[in-house]
gemmi code that builds the backbone of each chain (N, CA, C; Angstrom):
import gemmi

chains = {
    "A": [
        ("MET", (55.945, 76.189, 45.289), (56.185, 75.266, 44.162), (57.592, 74.698, 44.215)),
        ("GLU", (58.544, 75.644, 44.402), (59.956, 75.224, 44.481), (60.172, 74.237, 45.628)),
        ("GLN", (59.526, 74.571, 46.783), (59.710, 73.717, 47.954), (59.095, 72.340, 47.732)),
        ("ILE", (57.915, 72.318, 47.083), (57.243, 71.034, 46.859), (58.114, 70.144, 45.979)),
        ("ARG", (58.709, 70.768, 44.945), (59.574, 70.009, 44.044), (60.764, 69.434, 44.803)),
        ("PHE", (61.382, 70.282, 45.605), (62.537, 69.847, 46.402), (62.149, 68.689, 47.311)),
        ("LEU", (60.981, 68.833, 47.975), (60.531, 67.804, 48.912), (60.302, 66.475, 48.189)),
        ("LEU", (59.587, 66.544, 47.052), (59.285, 65.309, 46.308), (60.575, 64.637, 45.850)),
        ("GLY", (61.512, 65.462, 45.318), (62.780, 64.900, 44.862), (63.512, 64.212, 45.989)),
        ("THR", (63.542, 64.867, 47.149), (64.248, 64.290, 48.293), (63.596, 62.982, 48.718)),
        ("ILE", (62.262, 62.953, 48.734), (61.578, 61.723, 49.148), (61.948, 60.573, 48.222)),
        ("PHE", (61.929, 60.850, 46.905), (62.227, 59.781, 45.948), (63.663, 59.298, 46.096)),
        ("ILE", (64.608, 60.263, 46.257), (66.007, 59.846, 46.355), (66.230, 59.049, 47.636)),
        ("LEU", (65.599, 59.471, 48.731), (65.767, 58.733, 49.983), (65.196, 57.326, 49.855)),
        ("ALA", (64.027, 57.205, 49.186), (63.442, 55.876, 48.987), (64.389, 55.000, 48.178)),
        ("GLY", (64.994, 55.605, 47.129), (65.940, 54.859, 46.312), (67.131, 54.401, 47.120)),
        ("LEU", (67.667, 55.288, 47.973), (68.817, 54.921, 48.796), (68.446, 53.811, 49.773)),
        ("PHE", (67.204, 53.880, 50.284), (66.741, 52.825, 51.197), (66.772, 51.471, 50.491)),
        ("VAL", (66.248, 51.438, 49.252), (66.221, 50.164, 48.516), (67.646, 49.700, 48.214)),
        ("PHE", (68.534, 50.641, 47.859), (69.937, 50.279, 47.630), (70.540, 49.658, 48.887)),
        ("GLY", (70.226, 50.273, 50.034), (70.748, 49.756, 51.294), (70.263, 48.343, 51.553)),
        ("ILE", (68.961, 48.113, 51.314), (68.405, 46.770, 51.503), (69.110, 45.776, 50.592)),
        ("ALA", (69.383, 46.203, 49.346), (70.034, 45.299, 48.398), (71.405, 44.900, 48.911)),
        ("THR", (72.150, 45.868, 49.455), (73.481, 45.556, 49.966), (73.387, 44.638, 51.175)),
        ("LEU", (72.414, 44.911, 52.050), (72.220, 44.056, 53.222), (71.880, 42.636, 52.780)),
        ("GLY", (71.016, 42.526, 51.775), (70.611, 41.222, 51.291), (71.769, 40.415, 50.755)),
        ("LEU", (72.751, 41.106, 50.152), (73.935, 40.424, 49.650), (74.593, 39.607, 50.745)),
        ("PHE", (74.611, 40.183, 51.968), (75.309, 39.487, 53.044), (74.423, 38.483, 53.757)),
        ("ARG", (73.105, 38.642, 53.618), (72.229, 37.763, 54.384), (71.940, 36.453, 53.652)),
        ("PHE", (72.003, 36.447, 52.343), (71.764, 35.193, 51.625), (73.059, 34.417, 51.483)),
        ("ARG", (72.932, 33.134, 51.131), (74.111, 32.297, 51.229), (74.732, 31.929, 49.889)),
        ("TYR", (73.917, 31.790, 48.844), (74.453, 31.189, 47.631), (74.361, 32.176, 46.469)),
        ("VAL", (75.245, 32.008, 45.489), (75.357, 32.979, 44.390), (74.011, 33.321, 43.784)),
        ("LEU", (73.256, 32.285, 43.417), (72.008, 32.544, 42.697), (71.008, 33.309, 43.561)),
        ("ASN", (71.053, 33.068, 44.889), (70.143, 33.824, 45.745), (70.616, 35.263, 45.874)),
        ("ARG", (71.948, 35.431, 45.873), (72.483, 36.781, 46.036), (72.219, 37.631, 44.806)),
        ("VAL", (72.267, 36.982, 43.639), (72.009, 37.728, 42.410), (70.648, 38.409, 42.478)),
        ("HIS", (69.666, 37.698, 43.068), (68.319, 38.253, 43.114), (68.308, 39.638, 43.736)),
        ("VAL", (68.857, 39.741, 44.962), (68.826, 41.049, 45.619), (69.802, 42.017, 44.995)),
        ("ALA", (71.003, 41.531, 44.669), (72.042, 42.449, 44.206), (71.631, 43.141, 42.916)),
        ("ALA", (71.094, 42.354, 41.986), (70.832, 42.933, 40.673), (69.444, 43.547, 40.587)),
        ("LYS", (68.492, 42.967, 41.316), (67.122, 43.359, 41.055), (66.644, 44.550, 41.848)),
        ("CYS", (67.060, 44.619, 43.112), (66.635, 45.801, 43.857), (67.245, 47.036, 43.215)),
        ("ASP", (68.386, 46.857, 42.548), (69.005, 47.983, 41.845), (68.086, 48.578, 40.802)),
        ("SER", (67.314, 47.709, 40.123), (66.480, 48.247, 39.045), (65.440, 49.214, 39.607)),
        ("LEU", (64.847, 48.858, 40.751), (63.874, 49.773, 41.359), (64.578, 50.999, 41.938)),
        ("ALA", (65.721, 50.764, 42.607), (66.389, 51.859, 43.291), (66.885, 52.905, 42.301)),
        ("SER", (67.445, 52.446, 41.181), (67.953, 53.425, 40.218), (66.793, 54.204, 39.603)),
        ("LEU", (65.649, 53.524, 39.424), (64.480, 54.249, 38.925), (64.068, 55.345, 39.898)),
        ("LEU", (64.021, 54.986, 41.196), (63.579, 55.966, 42.194), (64.538, 57.149, 42.262)),
        ("VAL", (65.861, 56.844, 42.256), (66.839, 57.926, 42.346), (66.731, 58.840, 41.127)),
        ("CYS", (66.570, 58.234, 39.935), (66.488, 59.053, 38.732), (65.218, 59.900, 38.733)),
        ("VAL", (64.100, 59.342, 39.238), (62.875, 60.146, 39.307), (63.072, 61.315, 40.261)),
        ("GLY", (63.764, 61.054, 41.379), (64.062, 62.133, 42.312), (64.897, 63.222, 41.665)),
        ("LEU", (65.913, 62.795, 40.893), (66.765, 63.773, 40.207), (65.971, 64.547, 39.164)),
        ("MET", (64.980, 63.886, 38.543), (64.144, 64.583, 37.568), (63.421, 65.745, 38.229)),
        ("PHE", (62.925, 65.522, 39.460), (62.254, 66.619, 40.164), (63.221, 67.763, 40.413)),
        ("TYR", (64.482, 67.433, 40.762), (65.469, 68.481, 40.981), (65.777, 69.236, 39.697)),
        ("ALA", (65.896, 68.468, 38.585), (66.442, 69.053, 37.355), (65.563, 70.175, 36.827)),
        ("GLY", (64.270, 69.887, 36.672), (63.378, 70.968, 36.290), (63.235, 71.222, 34.811)),
        ("ASN", (64.340, 71.226, 34.034), (64.152, 71.519, 32.610), (64.012, 70.232, 31.808)),
        ("LEU", (63.334, 70.352, 30.667), (62.918, 69.169, 29.907), (64.107, 68.345, 29.422)),
        ("GLY", (65.185, 69.027, 28.975), (66.334, 68.305, 28.426), (66.920, 67.333, 29.423)),
        ("SER", (67.139, 67.815, 30.654), (67.743, 66.947, 31.659), (66.812, 65.806, 32.015)),
        ("ILE", (65.494, 66.091, 32.067), (64.529, 65.040, 32.414), (64.588, 63.915, 31.386)),
        ("LEU", (64.630, 64.313, 30.097), (64.657, 63.277, 29.057), (65.962, 62.497, 29.108)),
        ("LYS", (67.068, 63.196, 29.411), (68.342, 62.478, 29.511), (68.306, 61.466, 30.650)),
        ("LEU", (67.723, 61.872, 31.782), (67.627, 60.937, 32.899), (66.746, 59.749, 32.527)),
        ("LEU", (65.701, 60.019, 31.731), (64.844, 58.931, 31.262), (65.659, 57.934, 30.423)),
        ("LEU", (66.549, 58.463, 29.586), (67.411, 57.591, 28.796), (68.297, 56.739, 29.705)),
        ("VAL", (68.813, 57.368, 30.784), (69.643, 56.616, 31.727), (68.852, 55.453, 32.301)),
        ("VAL", (67.596, 55.713, 32.708), (66.764, 54.651, 33.283), (66.559, 53.534, 32.265)),
        ("ILE", (66.253, 53.915, 31.019), (66.009, 52.893, 29.993), (67.250, 52.037, 29.801)),
        ("LEU", (68.424, 52.694, 29.742), (69.661, 51.947, 29.553), (69.892, 50.971, 30.695)),
        ("ILE", (69.680, 51.450, 31.942), (69.911, 50.565, 33.091), (68.936, 49.388, 33.046)),
        ("TRP", (67.662, 49.681, 32.714), (66.658, 48.607, 32.724), (66.893, 47.607, 31.613)),
        ("LEU", (67.581, 48.020, 30.545), (67.874, 47.054, 29.485), (69.122, 46.247, 29.808)),
        ("SER", (70.133, 46.896, 30.401), (71.409, 46.206, 30.573), (71.467, 45.390, 31.857)),
        ("ASN", (70.747, 45.835, 32.884), (70.793, 45.146, 34.166), (70.363, 43.679, 34.069)),
        ("PRO", (69.218, 43.368, 33.437), (68.811, 41.963, 33.321), (69.818, 41.128, 32.542)),
        ("VAL", (70.412, 41.734, 31.515), (71.367, 40.971, 30.705), (72.566, 40.579, 31.549)),
        ("ALA", (73.063, 41.540, 32.343), (74.236, 41.265, 33.165), (73.942, 40.171, 34.177)),
        ("SER", (72.807, 40.277, 34.882), (72.533, 39.270, 35.910), (72.226, 37.922, 35.273)),
        ("HIS", (71.618, 37.955, 34.080), (71.353, 36.703, 33.374), (72.659, 35.985, 33.038)),
        ("LEU", (73.691, 36.754, 32.623), (74.960, 36.125, 32.274), (75.631, 35.520, 33.507)),
        ("VAL", (75.577, 36.249, 34.629), (76.157, 35.712, 35.866), (75.493, 34.384, 36.201)),
        ("CYS", (74.143, 34.341, 36.123), (73.409, 33.120, 36.449), (73.750, 31.994, 35.505)),
        ("LYS", (73.802, 32.314, 34.216), (74.041, 31.268, 33.215), (75.392, 30.609, 33.459)),
        ("ILE", (76.401, 31.456, 33.710), (77.740, 30.904, 33.919), (77.773, 30.074, 35.192)),
        ("GLU", (77.082, 30.548, 36.242), (77.061, 29.790, 37.486), (76.398, 28.432, 37.281)),
        ("VAL", (75.255, 28.413, 36.589), (74.536, 27.150, 36.406), (75.346, 26.193, 35.538)),
        ("GLU", (76.016, 26.723, 34.537), (76.726, 25.822, 33.619), (78.032, 25.319, 34.186)),
        ("THR", (78.669, 26.070, 35.076), (79.971, 25.622, 35.563), (79.878, 24.886, 36.886)),
        ("ASN", (78.794, 25.076, 37.640), (78.698, 24.424, 38.936), (78.206, 22.996, 38.754)),
        ("LYS", (79.068, 22.023, 39.119), (78.668, 20.633, 38.930), (77.742, 20.172, 40.036)),
        ("GLU", (77.767, 20.845, 41.170), (76.956, 20.398, 42.306), (75.762, 21.304, 42.528)),
        ("ILE", (75.181, 21.729, 41.414), (74.076, 22.678, 41.534), (72.878, 22.061, 42.230)),
        ("GLU", (72.719, 20.721, 42.101), (71.569, 20.057, 42.706), (71.543, 20.226, 44.217)),
        ("LYS", (72.729, 20.412, 44.816), (72.781, 20.579, 46.264), (72.131, 21.889, 46.684)),
        ("GLU", (72.218, 22.885, 45.818), (71.767, 24.220, 46.210), (70.285, 24.435, 45.929)),
        ("CYS", (69.789, 23.864, 44.846), (68.382, 24.080, 44.533), (67.871, 22.946, 43.662)),
        ("GLU", (66.531, 22.780, 43.680), (65.954, 21.769, 42.804), (66.086, 22.209, 41.362)),
        ("VAL", (66.366, 21.255, 40.482), (66.490, 21.596, 39.071), (65.473, 20.787, 38.287)),
        ("GLU", (64.673, 21.482, 37.500), (63.695, 20.817, 36.645), (64.321, 20.596, 35.280)),
        ("ARG", (64.259, 19.394, 34.779), (64.896, 19.149, 33.471), (63.843, 19.065, 32.382)),
    ],
    "B": [
        ("MET", (62.121, 54.416, 12.853), (63.492, 54.532, 13.347), (64.104, 55.910, 13.109)),
        ("PRO", (63.900, 56.543, 11.913), (64.467, 57.890, 11.747), (63.949, 58.873, 12.788)),
        ("ILE", (62.659, 58.745, 13.116), (62.083, 59.681, 14.098), (62.738, 59.491, 15.461)),
        ("LEU", (62.916, 58.214, 15.827), (63.545, 57.930, 17.114), (64.962, 58.483, 17.166)),
        ("LEU", (65.707, 58.250, 16.088), (67.090, 58.739, 16.047), (67.127, 60.253, 16.185)),
        ("PHE", (66.192, 60.911, 15.476), (66.177, 62.370, 15.501), (65.836, 62.880, 16.903)),
        ("LEU", (64.857, 62.202, 17.564), (64.509, 62.600, 18.929), (65.708, 62.450, 19.853)),
        ("LEU", (66.437, 61.342, 19.670), (67.614, 61.088, 20.509), (68.632, 62.214, 20.341)),
        ("TRP", (68.830, 62.618, 19.086), (69.762, 63.709, 18.791), (69.320, 64.995, 19.478)),
        ("LEU", (68.007, 65.271, 19.428), (67.501, 66.494, 20.060), (67.670, 66.436, 21.576)),
        ("ILE", (67.435, 65.242, 22.155), (67.586, 65.117, 23.607), (69.032, 65.386, 24.012)),
        ("PHE", (69.965, 64.845, 23.237), (71.371, 65.038, 23.584), (71.773, 66.501, 23.448)),
        ("ASN", (71.136, 67.229, 22.511), (71.523, 68.612, 22.293), (70.874, 69.581, 23.268)),
        ("GLU", (69.686, 69.206, 23.757), (68.970, 70.017, 24.740), (68.469, 71.358, 24.215)),
        ("ARG", (68.687, 71.673, 22.938), (68.150, 72.943, 22.430), (67.790, 72.734, 20.958)),
        ("VAL", (66.865, 73.520, 20.468), (66.432, 73.380, 19.081), (66.800, 74.659, 18.332)),
        ("THR", (67.898, 74.607, 17.578), (68.273, 75.733, 16.719), (68.435, 75.218, 15.295)),
        ("VAL", (68.592, 76.143, 14.347), (68.618, 75.731, 12.945), (69.810, 74.825, 12.652)),
        ("ASP", (71.001, 75.191, 13.152), (72.176, 74.379, 12.822), (72.056, 72.977, 13.414)),
        ("VAL", (71.539, 72.890, 14.647), (71.344, 71.565, 15.259), (70.400, 70.729, 14.405)),
        ("LEU", (69.290, 71.345, 13.953), (68.311, 70.605, 13.154), (68.927, 70.118, 11.849)),
        ("ILE", (69.706, 71.009, 11.182), (70.262, 70.631, 9.879), (71.264, 69.491, 10.031)),
        ("ILE", (72.201, 69.640, 10.980), (73.193, 68.571, 11.187), (72.481, 67.271, 11.533)),
        ("GLY", (71.455, 67.357, 12.403), (70.718, 66.168, 12.786), (70.076, 65.487, 11.598)),
        ("LEU", (69.440, 66.272, 10.740), (68.780, 65.679, 9.574), (69.789, 64.959, 8.681)),
        ("ILE", (70.951, 65.607, 8.444), (71.953, 64.983, 7.569), (72.432, 63.661, 8.174)),
        ("VAL", (72.770, 63.696, 9.481), (73.320, 62.484, 10.105), (72.278, 61.373, 10.123)),
        ("VAL", (71.023, 61.728, 10.467), (69.977, 60.700, 10.520), (69.773, 60.078, 9.138)),
        ("ALA", (69.767, 60.912, 8.101), (69.596, 60.387, 6.744), (70.725, 59.433, 6.393)),
        ("ALA", (71.970, 59.821, 6.744), (73.106, 58.959, 6.432), (72.987, 57.629, 7.160)),
        ("VAL", (72.655, 57.679, 8.469), (72.552, 56.439, 9.248), (71.471, 55.535, 8.662)),
        ("CYS", (70.309, 56.122, 8.318), (69.218, 55.310, 7.771), (69.621, 54.682, 6.436)),
        ("LEU", (70.298, 55.456, 5.606), (70.730, 54.911, 4.312), (71.660, 53.720, 4.503)),
        ("ILE", (72.644, 53.877, 5.394), (73.597, 52.788, 5.613), (72.869, 51.559, 6.155)),
        ("CYS", (71.954, 51.793, 7.133), (71.226, 50.658, 7.714), (70.397, 49.954, 6.644)),
        ("ARG", (69.818, 50.738, 5.735), (69.020, 50.173, 4.653), (69.889, 49.299, 3.750)),
        ("LYS", (71.084, 49.815, 3.432), (71.992, 49.108, 2.528), (72.424, 47.763, 3.089)),
        ("ILE", (72.800, 47.752, 4.384), (73.276, 46.495, 4.948), (72.132, 45.667, 5.526)),
        ("GLY", (70.894, 46.150, 5.330), (69.745, 45.300, 5.587), (69.360, 45.091, 7.036)),
        ("ILE", (69.653, 46.064, 7.942), (69.164, 45.898, 9.308), (68.000, 46.830, 9.583)),
        ("TRP", (67.552, 47.565, 8.585), (66.371, 48.396, 8.789), (65.430, 48.235, 7.599)),
        ("ASP", (64.153, 48.038, 7.911), (63.169, 47.814, 6.859), (61.978, 48.730, 7.135)),
        ("PRO", (61.720, 49.734, 6.289), (60.635, 50.681, 6.561), (59.284, 50.007, 6.761)),
        ("GLN", (59.022, 48.913, 6.033), (57.729, 48.234, 6.183), (57.529, 47.730, 7.612)),
        ("LYS", (58.628, 47.217, 8.182), (58.540, 46.693, 9.548), (58.223, 47.810, 10.532)),
        ("ASP", (58.793, 48.980, 10.277), (58.559, 50.121, 11.167), (57.077, 50.459, 11.222)),
        ("ILE", (56.407, 50.389, 10.055), (54.990, 50.737, 10.016), (54.182, 49.712, 10.814)),
        ("LYS", (54.592, 48.427, 10.719), (53.912, 47.403, 11.514), (54.100, 47.669, 12.999)),
        ("THR", (55.332, 48.093, 13.359), (55.604, 48.336, 14.776), (54.750, 49.460, 15.333)),
        ("LEU", (54.405, 50.429, 14.468), (53.603, 51.567, 14.931), (52.311, 51.113, 15.591)),
        ("SER", (51.672, 50.064, 15.004), (50.388, 49.625, 15.537), (50.534, 48.996, 16.910)),
        ("LYS", (51.778, 48.658, 17.296), (51.969, 47.985, 18.583), (52.269, 48.949, 19.713)),
        ("ILE", (52.390, 50.254, 19.376), (52.839, 51.201, 20.402), (51.926, 51.247, 21.633)),
        ("PRO", (50.564, 51.272, 21.469), (49.721, 51.274, 22.677), (49.978, 50.065, 23.560)),
        ("GLY", (50.135, 48.889, 22.934), (50.443, 47.688, 23.706), (51.743, 47.835, 24.456)),
        ("MET", (52.742, 48.432, 23.802), (54.042, 48.581, 24.439), (53.956, 49.477, 25.668)),
        ("ILE", (53.198, 50.580, 25.535), (53.082, 51.495, 26.674), (52.420, 50.780, 27.850)),
        ("GLY", (51.349, 50.035, 27.550), (50.687, 49.265, 28.601), (51.638, 48.278, 29.233)),
        ("PHE", (52.447, 47.642, 28.403), (53.411, 46.652, 28.888), (54.404, 47.291, 29.845)),
        ("VAL", (54.930, 48.464, 29.461), (55.933, 49.114, 30.310), (55.322, 49.539, 31.649)),
        ("LEU", (54.090, 50.102, 31.597), (53.447, 50.524, 32.850), (53.239, 49.330, 33.768)),
        ("ARG", (52.742, 48.230, 33.180), (52.505, 47.021, 33.961), (53.820, 46.495, 34.551)),
        ("LEU", (54.904, 46.605, 33.731), (56.202, 46.112, 34.182), (56.668, 46.887, 35.406)),
        ("VAL", (56.494, 48.220, 35.370), (56.913, 49.031, 36.516), (56.123, 48.624, 37.758)),
        ("LEU", (54.803, 48.403, 37.582), (53.963, 47.989, 38.701), (54.441, 46.665, 39.280)),
        ("GLU", (54.729, 45.701, 38.377), (55.175, 44.386, 38.829), (56.499, 44.491, 39.579)),
        ("VAL", (57.412, 45.356, 39.057), (58.707, 45.528, 39.713), (58.505, 46.046, 41.131)),
        ("PHE", (57.571, 47.005, 41.288), (57.308, 47.549, 42.615), (56.805, 46.458, 43.553)),
        ("LYS", (55.787, 45.703, 43.093), (55.187, 44.683, 43.942), (56.222, 43.657, 44.378)),
        ("ALA", (57.007, 43.193, 43.386), (57.960, 42.131, 43.680), (59.091, 42.645, 44.565)),
        ("ASN", (59.468, 43.926, 44.385), (60.530, 44.475, 45.211), (60.109, 44.556, 46.666)),
        ("ILE", (58.826, 44.913, 46.896), (58.355, 44.999, 48.283), (58.437, 43.624, 48.934)),
        ("HIS", (58.045, 42.588, 48.164), (58.145, 41.218, 48.679), (59.591, 40.873, 49.000)),
        ("MET", (60.490, 41.275, 48.102), (61.918, 40.970, 48.263), (62.482, 41.659, 49.505)),
        ("ILE", (62.095, 42.919, 49.708), (62.595, 43.663, 50.868), (62.128, 42.990, 52.155)),
        ("ALA", (60.837, 42.559, 52.154), (60.322, 41.866, 53.329), (61.127, 40.600, 53.588)),
        ("LEU", (61.510, 39.926, 52.510), (62.275, 38.682, 52.640), (63.647, 38.953, 53.233)),
        ("VAL", (64.313, 40.013, 52.758), (65.660, 40.318, 53.245), (65.612, 40.724, 54.708)),
        ("LEU", (64.560, 41.477, 55.095), (64.504, 41.991, 56.457), (63.980, 40.959, 57.449)),
        ("SER", (63.460, 39.820, 56.956), (62.919, 38.822, 57.883), (64.058, 38.207, 58.687)),
        ("ALA", (63.687, 37.540, 59.796), (64.698, 37.126, 60.769), (65.713, 36.142, 60.179)),
        ("ASN", (65.219, 35.136, 59.451), (66.167, 34.144, 58.935), (65.894, 33.900, 57.449)),
        ("PRO", (66.440, 34.767, 56.588), (66.101, 34.688, 55.160), (66.478, 33.368, 54.517)),
        ("ASN", (67.547, 32.729, 55.013), (67.994, 31.517, 54.327), (67.036, 30.357, 54.488)),
        ("GLU", (66.232, 30.383, 55.578), (65.279, 29.284, 55.738), (63.963, 29.562, 55.026)),
        ("ARG", (63.717, 30.834, 54.726), (62.422, 31.163, 54.142), (62.390, 31.057, 52.633)),
        ("ILE", (63.551, 30.877, 52.017), (63.555, 30.793, 50.559), (63.641, 29.344, 50.112)),
        ("HIS", (63.065, 29.074, 48.942), (63.186, 27.751, 48.334), (63.667, 27.917, 46.904)),
        ("PRO", (64.959, 28.108, 46.728), (65.450, 28.318, 45.361), (65.209, 27.089, 44.504)),
        ("LYS", (64.835, 27.323, 43.265), (64.459, 26.230, 42.385), (64.626, 26.690, 40.950)),
        ("ILE", (65.101, 25.795, 40.106), (65.189, 26.155, 38.689), (64.000, 25.546, 37.966)),
        ("VAL", (63.200, 26.383, 37.352), (61.948, 25.944, 36.729), (62.089, 26.049, 35.217)),
        ("LYS", (61.439, 25.100, 34.549), (61.374, 25.179, 33.096), (60.017, 25.775, 32.763)),
        ("HIS", (60.033, 26.916, 32.113), (58.785, 27.629, 31.878), (58.499, 27.640, 30.379)),
        ("TYR", (57.406, 26.984, 29.979), (57.078, 26.933, 28.555), (56.370, 28.208, 28.124)),
        ("THR", (56.649, 28.636, 26.932), (56.027, 29.863, 26.455), (55.565, 29.689, 25.017)),
        ("LYS", (54.481, 30.419, 24.686), (53.949, 30.321, 23.323), (54.527, 31.393, 22.409)),
        ("ILE", (55.328, 32.284, 22.994), (55.830, 33.406, 22.207), (56.785, 32.921, 21.121)),
        ("GLN", (56.531, 33.376, 19.899), (57.290, 32.867, 18.761), (58.480, 33.739, 18.383)),
        ("SER", (58.234, 35.059, 18.296), (59.265, 35.927, 17.731), (60.440, 36.080, 18.690)),
        ("GLU", (61.600, 36.367, 18.102), (62.804, 36.484, 18.897), (62.710, 37.696, 19.835)),
        ("GLY", (62.214, 38.821, 19.277), (62.109, 40.033, 20.094), (61.189, 39.818, 21.284)),
        ("GLY", (60.072, 39.120, 21.054), (59.136, 38.856, 22.137), (59.764, 38.026, 23.235)),
        ("ARG", (60.557, 37.016, 22.823), (61.195, 36.173, 23.845), (62.227, 36.954, 24.629)),
        ("VAL", (62.961, 37.840, 23.940), (63.931, 38.672, 24.657), (63.219, 39.563, 25.659)),
        ("ALA", (62.061, 40.142, 25.222), (61.307, 40.996, 26.137), (60.838, 40.188, 27.334)),
        ("LEU", (60.373, 38.957, 27.093), (59.910, 38.110, 28.193), (61.055, 37.814, 29.153)),
        ("ALA", (62.233, 37.408, 28.595), (63.363, 37.053, 29.450), (63.809, 38.251, 30.276)),
        ("ASN", (63.843, 39.419, 29.641), (64.278, 40.607, 30.361), (63.288, 40.989, 31.445)),
        ("SER", (61.978, 40.853, 31.145), (61.019, 41.253, 32.174), (60.992, 40.241, 33.310)),
        ("ILE", (61.253, 38.961, 32.995), (61.342, 37.977, 34.074), (62.506, 38.334, 34.991)),
        ("THR", (63.639, 38.732, 34.392), (64.792, 39.048, 35.220), (64.582, 40.348, 35.998)),
        ("LEU", (63.862, 41.286, 35.404), (63.669, 42.570, 36.084), (62.806, 42.441, 37.325)),
        ("THR", (61.798, 41.556, 37.289), (60.964, 41.403, 38.466), (61.719, 40.568, 39.489)),
        ("PRO", (61.936, 41.102, 40.666), (62.744, 40.395, 41.657), (62.137, 39.059, 42.050)),
        ("GLY", (62.998, 38.108, 42.361), (62.525, 36.785, 42.727), (62.723, 35.780, 41.621)),
        ("THR", (62.886, 36.274, 40.402), (63.102, 35.348, 39.295), (64.225, 35.855, 38.402)),
        ("VAL", (65.099, 34.930, 37.979), (66.171, 35.282, 37.061), (66.144, 34.296, 35.910)),
        ("THR", (66.206, 34.789, 34.691), (66.271, 33.885, 33.553), (67.665, 33.293, 33.459)),
        ("VAL", (67.740, 31.967, 33.396), (69.047, 31.337, 33.282), (69.374, 31.072, 31.823)),
        ("ASP", (68.388, 30.578, 31.081), (68.672, 30.249, 29.692), (67.390, 30.359, 28.871)),
        ("VAL", (67.546, 30.731, 27.615), (66.393, 30.817, 26.730), (66.586, 29.811, 25.605)),
        ("ALA", (65.565, 28.981, 25.365), (65.640, 28.040, 24.256), (64.435, 28.270, 23.347)),
        ("ASP", (64.165, 27.312, 22.462), (63.141, 27.557, 21.447), (61.768, 27.841, 22.024)),
        ("ASP", (61.251, 26.938, 22.861), (59.880, 27.167, 23.334), (59.787, 27.184, 24.853)),
        ("TYR", (60.921, 27.313, 25.530), (60.839, 27.455, 26.990), (62.007, 28.286, 27.484)),
        ("VAL", (61.865, 28.799, 28.704), (62.975, 29.496, 29.347), (63.248, 28.821, 30.685)),
        ("TYR", (64.514, 28.666, 31.006), (64.886, 28.201, 32.337), (64.894, 29.395, 33.260)),
        ("VAL", (64.198, 29.281, 34.380), (64.083, 30.409, 35.296), (64.476, 29.958, 36.690)),
        ("HIS", (65.308, 30.760, 37.338), (65.641, 30.480, 38.730), (64.721, 31.313, 39.606)),
        ("ALA", (63.856, 30.632, 40.358), (62.910, 31.343, 41.224), (63.365, 31.184, 42.658)),
        ("ILE", (63.229, 32.265, 43.441), (63.792, 32.204, 44.792), (62.825, 31.601, 45.796)),
        ("ASP", (61.523, 31.744, 45.602), (60.589, 31.080, 46.521), (59.262, 30.821, 45.805)),
        ("GLU", (58.299, 30.257, 46.547), (57.048, 29.860, 45.902), (56.291, 31.055, 45.349)),
        ("TYR", (56.395, 32.175, 46.070), (55.670, 33.370, 45.625), (56.127, 33.791, 44.229)),
        ("ALA", (57.444, 33.809, 44.042), (57.978, 34.219, 42.742), (57.588, 33.213, 41.666)),
        ("GLU", (57.614, 31.922, 42.044), (57.295, 30.880, 41.076), (55.847, 30.992, 40.626)),
        ("GLU", (54.959, 31.276, 41.597), (53.545, 31.399, 41.286), (53.296, 32.572, 40.333)),
        ("GLY", (53.966, 33.697, 40.643), (53.810, 34.867, 39.788), (54.262, 34.593, 38.373)),
        ("LEU", (55.215, 33.679, 38.246), (55.731, 33.348, 36.923), (54.724, 32.553, 36.111)),
        ("SER", (54.034, 31.594, 36.795), (53.211, 30.661, 36.030), (51.965, 31.328, 35.464)),
        ("HIS", (51.414, 32.345, 36.138), (50.352, 33.103, 35.451), (50.703, 34.580, 35.459)),
        ("SER", (51.590, 34.956, 34.538), (52.031, 36.344, 34.526), (51.237, 37.138, 33.492)),
        ("VAL", (50.913, 38.361, 33.862), (50.162, 39.239, 32.975), (51.061, 39.725, 31.836)),
        ("LEU", (52.349, 39.879, 32.166), (53.275, 40.425, 31.167), (53.357, 39.517, 29.953)),
        ("GLU", (53.370, 38.195, 30.219), (53.487, 37.262, 29.098), (52.280, 37.390, 28.171)),
        ("GLU", (51.085, 37.489, 28.803), (49.873, 37.651, 27.990), (49.967, 38.893, 27.123)),
        ("LYS", (50.513, 39.959, 27.729), (50.589, 41.203, 26.972), (51.503, 41.053, 25.763)),
        ("ILE", (52.635, 40.373, 25.958), (53.548, 40.175, 24.831), (52.865, 39.331, 23.760)),
        ("GLU", (52.139, 38.279, 24.213), (51.443, 37.420, 23.250), (50.439, 38.219, 22.431)),
        ("ARG", (49.694, 39.100, 23.142), (48.680, 39.875, 22.438), (49.335, 40.809, 21.419)),
        ("MET", (50.506, 41.365, 21.793), (51.209, 42.239, 20.866), (51.629, 41.477, 19.613)),
        ("GLU", (52.001, 40.208, 19.815), (52.423, 39.416, 18.671), (51.260, 39.153, 17.725)),
        ("ASP", (50.084, 38.943, 18.304), (48.929, 38.640, 17.469), (48.598, 39.781, 16.523)),
        ("ASN", (48.944, 41.000, 16.950), (48.602, 42.159, 16.138), (49.391, 42.236, 14.838)),
        ("VAL", (50.507, 41.519, 14.773), (51.395, 41.666, 13.618), (50.659, 41.323, 12.326)),
    ],
}
model = gemmi.Model(1)
for chain_id, residues in chains.items():
    chain = gemmi.Chain(chain_id)
    for i, (resn, *xyz) in enumerate(residues, 1):
        res = gemmi.Residue()
        res.name, res.seqid = resn, gemmi.SeqId(i, " ")
        for name, pos in zip(("N", "CA", "C"), xyz):
            atom = gemmi.Atom()
            atom.name, atom.element = name, gemmi.Element(name[0])
            atom.pos, atom.b_iso = gemmi.Position(*pos), 0.0
            res.add_atom(atom)
        chain.add_residue(res)
    model.add_chain(chain)
structure = gemmi.Structure()
structure.add_model(model)
structure.setup_entities()
């Protein structure tokens, strides 16, 4: 039982780290702010979920599991807001946005 | 809301003893009273929200599924040979029937959470969305999440 828990936790954390790695790689592979926001902010939401689920398997007791759940909820609520603000400021301040992407009015 | 606050207090404490329970009850009562006085909490609204809980759970499960699907697409995009040529970034105006403020916030947040789309701005009856390619745009135009939020609103 102990070993199965350890194994599952490790698998989840490794998957989360893999997604984090992809997100960082994506930052360098895309060219423009709005495209970079997609990978930088969004893969994080999945990766942090996976890492926290992995930690839940490690933790074992109910209190820590619920606390980790709170961490996930907080990240999932704040992450979209942060990336939304970055996008909004970029769209409103960039005068040559039409060069980068089509804009529907 | 009092129940939620009390649960939060118990989670932070990690143990259930008499002193923890008593302090928690006093603090929760004080917070609820103050919120009632300054008018940001309404018990009637809480009872209405109760009927929406099954919808909310379904919404969250669906959201996690969508995040997984879209993330796999995103990873494939990043790992492809020339990502800059395969994307077609575009800002789309997406009309929505959702009326309530909370529903629109939920929609905007879930759009941003699913990779490939970022909400740029929210207005009265539409949201500006930056979609990274056609796949993301298509997922936006017939999204299950939006229907779920709409159905939750109808229950009010």
